[in-house]
C-alpha positions in Angstrom: -6.9 8.0 -21.0 -8.4 9.1 -17.8 -6.6 9.6 -14.8 -9.0 9.8 -12.1 -7.8 11.7 -8.3 -9.2 11.7 -5.0 -8.2 14.0 -2.4 -8.3 12.9 1.1 -7.8 13.4 4.8 -9.4 10.4 7.3 -11.8 9.3 4.6 -11.1 5.3 4.6 -15.5 4.8 4.2 -15.9 7.5 1.7 -13.0 6.6 -0.6 -14.0 2.8 -0.6 -18.0 4.0 -1.9 -16.1 5.9 -4.3 -13.2 3.5 -5.7 -16.5 1.1 -6.3 -18.6 3.3 -8.4 -15.3 3.1 -10.6 -14.7 -0.4 -11.4 -16.9 0.1 -14.3 -14.8 2.4 -15.7 -11.7 0.8 -15.2 -13.2 -2.4 -16.7 -14.3 -0.9 -19.8 -11.0 0.8 -20.4 -11.7 4.8 -19.7 -10.0 4.8 -16.7 -6.3 4.4 -17.0 -5.6 4.9 -13.1 -6.6 6.3 -9.8 -4.3 8.2 -7.7 -5.2 8.8 -3.9 -3.8 12.5 -3.2 -3.7 12.4 0.5 -3.6 15.2 2.6 -1.9 13.7 6.1 -4.6 10.9 7.1 -3.9 9.0 10.1 -6.7 6.4 9.1 -6.6 3.4 6.8 -7.1 5.6 3.8 -3.6 4.6 2.8 -4.5 0.1 3.3 -7.7 1.1 1.0 -6.0 2.7 -1.8 -3.4 0.2 -1.7 -6.1 -2.7 -1.5 -7.6 -1.5 -4.5 -4.7 -0.7 -6.9 -4.3 2.9 -6.5 -1.1 5.1 -6.9 -1.0 6.9 -3.6 0.9 10.5 -3.0 1.0 12.9 0.4 1.0 16.4 -0.8 -2.8 17.0 -1.9 -3.9 17.2 -5.6 -1.2 18.9 -7.0 1.4 15.9 -6.2 -1.2 13.9 -7.6 -1.7 16.1 -10.6 2.3 15.8 -11.1 1.9 12.5 -11.2 -1.0 11.7 -13.6 -1.0 9.9 -17.3 -4.0 10.6 -18.5 -4.6 13.6 -20.7 -8.3 13.9 -19.0 -8.5 13.7 -15.0 -11.3 13.7 -13.2 -11.0 15.1 -9.6 -13.9 14.0 -7.1 -14.4 14.0 -3.6 -14.2 11.0 -1.2 -17.7 9.4 -0.7 -19.0 10.3 -4.5 -20.4 7.9 -6.7 -20.6 7.9 -10.0 -23.9 6.7 -11.6 -24.0 3.7 -14.0 -23.6 5.1 -17.3 -21.3 7.7 -16.6 -18.6 6.4 -19.2 -20.1 6.9 -22.4 -21.1 10.9 -21.3 -16.5 11.1 -20.4 -15.5 9.7 -23.5 -18.4 12.2 -26.0 -17.5 15.4 -24.0 -13.2 14.5 -23.8 -13.5 13.9 -27.9 -15.3 17.0 -28.4 -14.4 19.6 -25.6 -12.0 21.4 -23.8 -13.6 23.2 -21.5 -13.9 21.4 -18.0 -17.0 20.1 -17.0 -18.8 18.1 -14.0 -22.1 15.7 -13.3 -25.4 16.6 -12.7 -26.6 15.8 -9.2 -28.4 12.2 -9.0 -32.1 13.4 -8.1 -31.8 11.8 -5.1 -28.9 13.9 -3.4 -29.5 17.0 -4.1 -29.2 19.6 -1.5 -32.5 21.8 -0.2 -31.7 25.1 -1.6 -31.6 26.9 2.2 -28.7 24.3 3.1 -26.9 25.3 0.0 -27.1 28.7 0.4 -26.1 28.5 4.7 -23.8 25.5 4.1 -21.5 26.8 1.0 -20.8 25.3 -1.9 -18.1 22.9 -2.4 -16.6 23.3 -5.9 -15.8 19.3 -6.0 -19.0 18.5 -4.8 -20.3 17.3 -8.6 -16.8 16.3 -9.5 -14.7 18.2 -12.0 -14.0 16.6 -15.3 -10.4 19.0 -16.3 -7.6 18.6 -19.0 -4.1 17.9 -17.6 -2.7 20.7 -19.6 -5.3 23.1 -17.5 -5.5 21.7 -14.0 -1.7 22.0 -14.3 -1.5 25.3 -14.6 -4.3 25.7 -11.8 -2.2 24.0 -9.6 0.8 26.2 -9.5 -1.6 28.7 -7.2 -4.0 26.5 -5.7 -3.3 24.5 -2.2 -6.1 21.7 -3.2 -8.0 20.4 -5.5 -11.5 22.3 -3.9 -9.1 25.3 -4.8 -8.5 24.3 -8.6 -11.9 23.4 -9.1 -13.2 26.7 -7.1 -14.6 29.9 -10.1 -13.6 27.3 -12.7 -16.3 27.9 -15.5 -17.7 24.7 -16.3 -19.8 22.2 -19.1 -22.3 20.2 -17.2 -22.2 16.4 -18.3 -25.5 14.3 -19.0 -24.5 11.8 -16.4 -25.2 11.9 -12.7 -23.3 11.7 -9.6 -24.4 10.8 -6.1 -22.8 14.0 -4.2 -20.8 12.9 -1.1 -22.2 13.8 2.1 -20.8 17.0 3.6 -17.5 16.4 5.4 -17.0 16.8 9.5 -14.0 19.2 10.2 -11.1 17.2 10.8 -7.7 17.5 12.0 -4.6 15.4 10.8 
């Protein structure tokens, strides 16, 4: 049903945290596959993905979208963690909607107002649930998951996410 795509660049620790929050969804049969879309990691990101049974592709999110088998895609940043109960909301949304959706930030992970203003918003900070057709069309003109999500109209899911901490700029 759902393919999860996580775009990485030297994110082995964050990836492990995100994958741990997806276990319940896999057990319930909501998560069909997890695709780690790497953009040139030099750390052990590929080993984390391999040990967790994820599909590992290079070339970023666009490559992952091309490989995805689910009708719906869940784009997440490495380090983001979905809060228990997220699967019910995702199943309900995908059954009745075609519009993309984002999670609500968990109360403790909300960034203070001035920090949001001066640091810039990350389009994938709250995740993105999007149907594969729409994601595929958007990926033709986008070079990353962030570019796919930026400016896209979405609904807010009644499920929470612990937002990943901002990533320091890394060179491949």
